C-alpha positions in Angstrom: 0.0 0.0 0.0 1.4 3.4 -1.0 1.7 6.0 1.7 0.3 9.4 0.9 2.8 12.3 0.7 2.0 15.7 1.9 3.9 18.9 1.0 3.0 20.4 4.5 1.3 19.0 7.6 -1.7 21.3 7.3 -2.7 19.4 4.2 -3.3 16.3 6.4 -5.4 18.4 8.8 -7.5 19.9 6.0 -8.0 16.5 4.5 -9.8 15.4 7.7 -11.6 18.6 8.8 -11.6 20.7 5.6 -14.6 21.9 3.7 -17.6 24.0 4.4 -19.3 21.8 7.0 -17.0 19.6 9.0 -15.7 22.2 11.4 -19.3 23.4 11.9 -20.4 19.9 12.7 -17.5 19.5 15.1 -18.2 22.8 16.9 -21.8 21.7 17.5 -20.5 18.4 18.9 -18.4 20.2 21.4 -21.7 21.0 23.1 -22.8 17.4 23.4 -24.2 14.5 21.5 -26.4 15.3 18.4 -28.9 13.5 16.3 -29.2 14.0 12.6 -32.4 16.0 13.2 -30.4 18.3 15.6 -27.8 19.0 12.9 -30.5 19.8 10.4 -32.1 22.3 12.8 -28.7 23.8 13.7 -27.4 23.9 10.1 -30.4 24.6 7.9 -28.1 25.2 4.9 -26.8 21.7 4.7 -28.5 19.0 2.7 -29.3 15.6 4.2 -27.0 13.9 1.7 -24.1 16.2 2.6 -24.7 15.9 6.3 -24.6 12.1 6.0 -21.5 12.2 3.9 -19.6 14.5 6.2 -20.6 12.5 9.3 -19.5 9.2 7.7 -16.1 10.8 6.7 -15.6 12.1 10.3 -16.5 8.7 11.7 -14.2 6.9 9.2 -11.3 9.2 10.3 -12.0 8.4 14.0 -13.1 12.0 14.8 -16.7 11.2 15.6 -18.4 8.2 17.2 -21.7 7.0 15.9 -23.9 5.6 18.6 -26.8 3.4 17.4 -29.5 2.4 19.8 -31.4 -0.8 19.3 -34.9 0.5 19.5 -38.0 1.3 17.5 -38.0 3.8 16.0 -34.2 3.7 15.4 -32.1 6.2 17.2 -28.6 7.3 16.2 -26.5 9.9 18.0 -23.1 11.4 17.2 -20.4 12.5 19.6 -16.8 13.6 19.4 -14.3 10.7 20.0 -11.3 11.2 22.3 -9.3 11.8 19.1 -11.9 14.3 18.0 -11.5 16.2 21.2 -7.8 16.6 20.3 -9.1 19.2 17.7 -10.4 21.4 20.6 -7.6 24.0 20.3 -7.9 24.2 16.5 -11.7 24.7 16.7 -11.3 27.4 19.4 -8.6 29.2 17.3 -10.9 29.1 14.2 -13.8 30.6 16.2 -11.6 33.3 17.7 -10.2 34.2 14.3 -13.7 34.3 12.8 -14.8 36.7 15.5 -11.9 39.0 14.8 -12.6 38.8 11.1 -16.3 39.5 11.5 -15.5 42.6 13.7 -12.9 43.8 11.2 -15.3 43.4 8.3 -18.7 44.2 9.8 -18.0 46.0 13.1 -20.6 44.1 15.0 -20.8 40.3 15.6 -24.6 40.4 16.2 -25.2 42.0 12.8 -24.0 38.8 11.0 -24.1 35.9 13.5 -27.2 33.8 14.1 -28.5 33.7 17.6 -27.0 30.4 18.8 -25.2 29.0 21.9 -22.1 28.7 19.7 -22.1 32.4 19.2 -22.3 33.3 22.9 -18.9 34.8 23.7 -19.2 33.5 27.3 -19.5 29.9 26.2 -16.2 28.1 25.6 -15.5 24.7 24.2 -14.6 22.4 27.1 -13.4 18.9 26.6 -14.9 16.2 28.9 -11.3 14.8 29.0 -10.2 17.6 31.3 
């Protein structure tokens, strides 16, 4: 099996968490387990097909755990794995940079950010790992 070669380490990071939706999914998961319906409510711009694809890729890469309950109707939840929690500093840094950028471009966070727990400046991502 051929090993992939990267020109710079950030390529490996972006291969796993890059794209429009993966970091958004991960940020939502820092606030606890989510069901597919939760994601659809929190991320109205994502299609079901794209959500499913992104969750499968994150699960495949060991970032997200899929918990399937044996019940009727079926219940599936997603949560960050221990490995996924290792992205905590990256996710916080991305949010902080985004805040700075929004203020630079628009002057006011509330003018462009949806009302969401993720946008509350007093809420910080905290790992259950300590």
